N, C-alpha and C positions, 0 to 999 in steps of 0.2 A: 767650497768649506761648510763643514755642516756647522749651522749657526741656531743658536737657541736665543729667543726674542723673549721676554716677560715682559708684557704690559701690565704695570700696575696703577691703573687709573683709578682703582680703589684700595690701594694699599696692599700691602700684604702680610700675613701671618703662616706661623709654619705649618698649620694644617690646608691652607688653601694653597699654599705652593706643592705641597705634597699630594693634593689631588689634580691641581695642575699639570705634573710631571707624570703622573700615573696615567693620565688619560692620552699620553704621547705614545704609550707602549701598547701592545696588543695582548700582552700576556698579564692583565689587572689582577684577576684571581690568584695566580700564581704568586704575583709579587706580594699581595696582601698575607698569604700563608707565609711567605719568607719573614716579612715583617713579623707575624707574629711568633716567628720560631726563632727571634734573635737573642732571645734571652734577657729581654728588658722586663725586670721583676713585676710581676703581677699586671702586664699591658697587653690589652685586648685592642686591635686595631679594626675597624670597620668602616668599608666603603660603601656610600649609599649615592642612588641617582637622585638628584633635586632638580629644581627649576627658579630660576630667578629673572623676573621680569621677561619671560618667556622662552630663557636661554637655558637648555638642559648643560647639566654638569655634574660634579661629582664632589659630593662630601665626605671629609674624613672624620670621624669621629675617634678618640682614644681614651679606654676608661681604663683606671689602675684600680685594682682589686674592687672591680664593678662600678666605681666611682667614676663620672666623666667630668673633666673639668667644665665648668660653666661660664658664661658669660659675664656671671657676677664677679668672676674672681681676679684677683691682681697680679699682675704678670712681673711686679718689678720687686728686686730683691734686695737686703740689707740683714744685718745680723737679728733684727727683729721682725723683719716681714716675712711674706710667704711669696716665693716667686709662682706666679701661675700663668701658663702659657694659654691664656684665652685667647679668645678672638680679637673682639673691640673694647671689652668694658673691663674697669677697674673695681669696681664696688666689691671688696673683700668678703667673703662669707666666713663669718667669726667661728662657725661651726667644726672649721677643720684646725683649729689652732691645737689638737691634740697630736698633729702627726710629726714625725720626726723631721728635722733638719739636715740636710746635705750640705755639704762644701765642695769646691772644686776636686779636693783630695778624693772624695767618696765618688764622685761620678767619673773619674779617671780610673777607679777600680770598676765600676759599672761597664763604663765603654770598652775596657781591657779585655772582658769578658763576651763581648758581643759577638756572635758569628758574621763577621763582615771582615773585608780585607783591611790591612794595614793601614793602607790609604784611607779609607773610609773612617778609621779610628782617629786617625792623623785631623782629618776633615772635621768630624765630630767636635774634637777637642778643641780646634782653631777656632769654631764656632761658638762655643761657649766661654772659649777665652775672650772674644769681644763682647759677649754680654756682661761677664763678671768685671770685665775692664771698666765698661760703661757704668756699670752699679758703683764699682770703685770710687770712680770719679766723681759721680752724682752725691753718693754719700759721704764721700770723704774720708775712707778706710780702707786699710790694704786687701788686695784682694784673696789673701788668706782668709779673711774674716767674711767675706760675702756667703752667706748661705740660702740654701734652695729648700722649699717647702716640697716634703714627699712626692704629693701628687703631683704638685706641679715640676718637679724635676723628671719624674719619668715620664709625663706627658711629654714636656720638651726632649728629652732622649729621643723619645718615639718620633718625635715631628723631624728633629734635626736629623737624624739616623736615617730616617726614610728619605730625606731630601737627599743628603750626601750620598746612599744608595742609589737613587734613581739617577743622579747626576753621573756617578760611575757608569751605570748602565747606559746610559743616552750618550755619554762621551763626546758631547759638542767640543767644534774647535774654538769657539768663542761662544761668549754668553753677553748679550746687548740687554740692557735693561732700561726701561722706559722711565722718566723722571716719576718719583713717587708721592702720590696722593696721600698725605698723611692725616688729614681730617682736619677740623678746627673746633675751635671752644674750648672747654673744659672737661675734665673727668674726674671721677669721684673714687678715691680710693680709702684704703683702711688709715690714712694717716694725714686725710685733709684732700683739698682739691689741688689737682695737678693740671698745668697749660697743657694742650696738644700741639703737636707731638710730645709726649711725656718725656722728661729730662734725659732717661737711658735711651730712648728712639733717638732724641736730637742728637745725640753724644755721637752714637754710633752712625748716624746718617750725616757727619760733616763731611763738605767736600762732596756731597751727592746732591744734584737738582731734585728738590721736594718743592711743592705747594700744597696751599691749603684746600681750596676751593670752597665751595658753600655748605658742603655735607658736616654736619655738627657730630661731633664723635671722633673716637680714636679708630682709624682706617690700618695704620701700619704699628705693630707690636715690636718690641726690643728683639723678638726671637724672627720673625721676619724680616725687621731689619739686617741682622746679623747674617743671616743668610745671604740675601742680597748683595751685600758689602763684601762679603768672603767670595761670591762664584762670579761677579760681575767684572768682566773685562773691562767694561767703560758704560756707561750711561747716556740715554739719548735717544734719538726717533729711531724707528724700524727701518734698517736698511733694507734697500733692493733684495729681494729674496723670494724663492721659489718653495713655498710651503709644503711640506709632505705629512704633516700632523699638526692640530690644533686640539690643544686641551683648557678645559674651564675649571678650575677650582673655586668651589662656593665657600663663602661665608657662612655663619648661622643667621647673623641678623639681616632685616630685610631694609632697604634702602630705595629712594625715589631710583636710584641707578643700580645697574646689576650688580650686587656686592661678590665679585670673583676676581681671581687673578687668569689672566689668560696666557696661555705658552703657545708659541710658534716655534716649530722645529723645521728648518728646513736648510736650501742651500744658497750660498752666497758666492758672486764671483771670487775665486782666489787672488784677490788683488792685493793680498798681503794684510798683514795687522802692525798696529804702531805700537813699538817698543821704545822704553827709556834705556838709553847706555849710560851708566854711573861710571866714571872712573877718576881716579886721585893717584898720585906720586907718594909712595912710602920709601926710606931709607933708614927706619930706625926701630923696624920691627924684627923679632924672631919669626923663623921658618914656621917654629910651633904657633906662634900667634896667628901667622898669617893662613895657617892651615884652620885653624878654630874659627878665625871670621869668615871663612871662604865657607865651612860646614854650616856656620849660623845663617848665613845668607840663603844658602841653599834651602835650608830646611824653613825659612821664614817664607819661601816661594818665590825667589829668584828663578828666572829662567836660564842663568848661563853665568858662571862666573870665573875668570881665567885671570891669570898672571903673566906679565911678560917682563924678562929682566931688562934693565935699562941702565946705562952709565948717567949719573947726576952730578950736580953741580959739586965742588970742593973734591971730584974725582972719585965719590962714592958710588960704589952699586946699590943699586935699589930696582924695584918693581913697580911696574904700571899695575893696579888693580883695577879690573873690568868687572862691573856687577850688571847683568841685563836683566829687565823687570817690565812687566806689564805698566803702562801709564798710572792705572789706578792705584799700584802698590809704590808709587817713586817715593813719595813723601816719607813713608814708612821706612823703605830700603835708605834713604837719607839719612834718616837718625840712626840704624842699625850699624851705617858705614862709619860714623861719627862715634859712636859708643864702641866699636870693637876694632878700631885702628886708629893709629897716632895722627892721622891726616888732619890739616885745617882748612882744606880746600876740595873741593869736589866739582869736576866737570859733568855739564848734562848734553848728551845729543838724544834727537828724537830721531828713530829710524824706521823704515818699514821693512817689514820683516816676510819673507816668502816661505811657507813649510808645505811639506807634502801632508796630505790626509793620512794620519796613524790609526791603528786599530790593533787589538790584541787577540790573537787566536789560540785556542787552547789545543792541542796536538797530542793526540796518542801515542805513543811510541813505546819501544822494547822496554823501557825505562819508567814508564808510566806516563803522565799528564805534564807536556811541557807548553810552557807559554811561548808565543812566536808574534814578534813585533812585525805588521805589515805595514808598509808605505808606499802610498802612489798618489799620482797627478802630474801634471804636466807632460803626459806621455811615459812617467817612469814608474815602475813597480820594484821595490824592494823587499826583502823579506830576511828576518834575524832572529834567530833563537835568543830568548831571555839570557843573559850571562849568568846572571845568581841559579837559575834552573840549570843551566850544563856544570857549573862549578858546585853546587851541591851534589849532582849524581857523582862527578868525579871524585869528591871527597868521599862517599859511598861506597865508591866501587874500588877506591885506590888507582885511579887512572889519570891520565890527564885530560883535562878539558877538549884539546886537540883530538884525543880518541874517541871521546865522547860524540863529539860533534862528527867525525867521520863514519861513526857506527848508525846516525839516524837515516 
């Protein structure tokens, strides 16, 4: 099983995660060029080799209209503040107060125009949603009123888009993250002194193992926390794995310890992964409402959702709703089930899941490029063309899906 392990012994920030993942791939210059052509307004991404405590790695810098987010900028947002996805510090530079502020609606417009896959667009907006939700909670105002400073917004879009793109390209079967070192002490921002971890970071990292350590300063930013929370299948120690690539993503500041995120890519034994199966009985919902709930759970990240028809008490026909998700998403999925169904009780089973390794190949055909899903493992190999691609061609040619498949 392809496993990505992220060592966050010095916290995490968006640029550090980008650099660490970038080092796992051979085509680094090509990826940087791709990032610079995504269509993020005014953004220029640059990768440079640096050394921390004698360890060589990569540092990523992002310039927006020639201006780089500095360590002295503030990463937190609310209606009068300026979000700055810096690395570790929160001292705000008031010289940037003339910049335009963007809300989530504007960010959605920016992301929608990016030259990335639809899945990456969804991933980017989901990560931004975690940050906005945290700021909304911290500042006690609706998410719709959360605004992002222009330079900080573009910097954040670049960092988050880069990580989401790289994760899609790496396509790990599982992502495991170490307990997160958040730093200690206090940090200065435009609105006063904040404790470390900063409130938004602490909110995002709920239910995640974190620790302070002896290093003074903020080591994990809200953007870094949101990316870890979104992609981690679980948090814990590194599993037994055969590593195939190791990447070091360096931060700007220097500490007594090497300021980096370390990413290890490798293979673990296909011993299955642990998933939560949540189920409930329902006998008073319409088919339309059940269908809407099913789509909502899948859009939120459920691995599988299905229903079974059953006979219930008082001779009522009903359904058993089953939602399968990763353990890290269990609490959120429970909230969604209660919100979108009429059930008053949910049962939980923790199961071991065994899966074949999956990858997507792009195949050139007489109809153009078609995606093919390839699955293998346990001595089995299976291949299947993506249905949506077959259906698109069938609609364009006025033929059946079966005819398209037969002619490939």
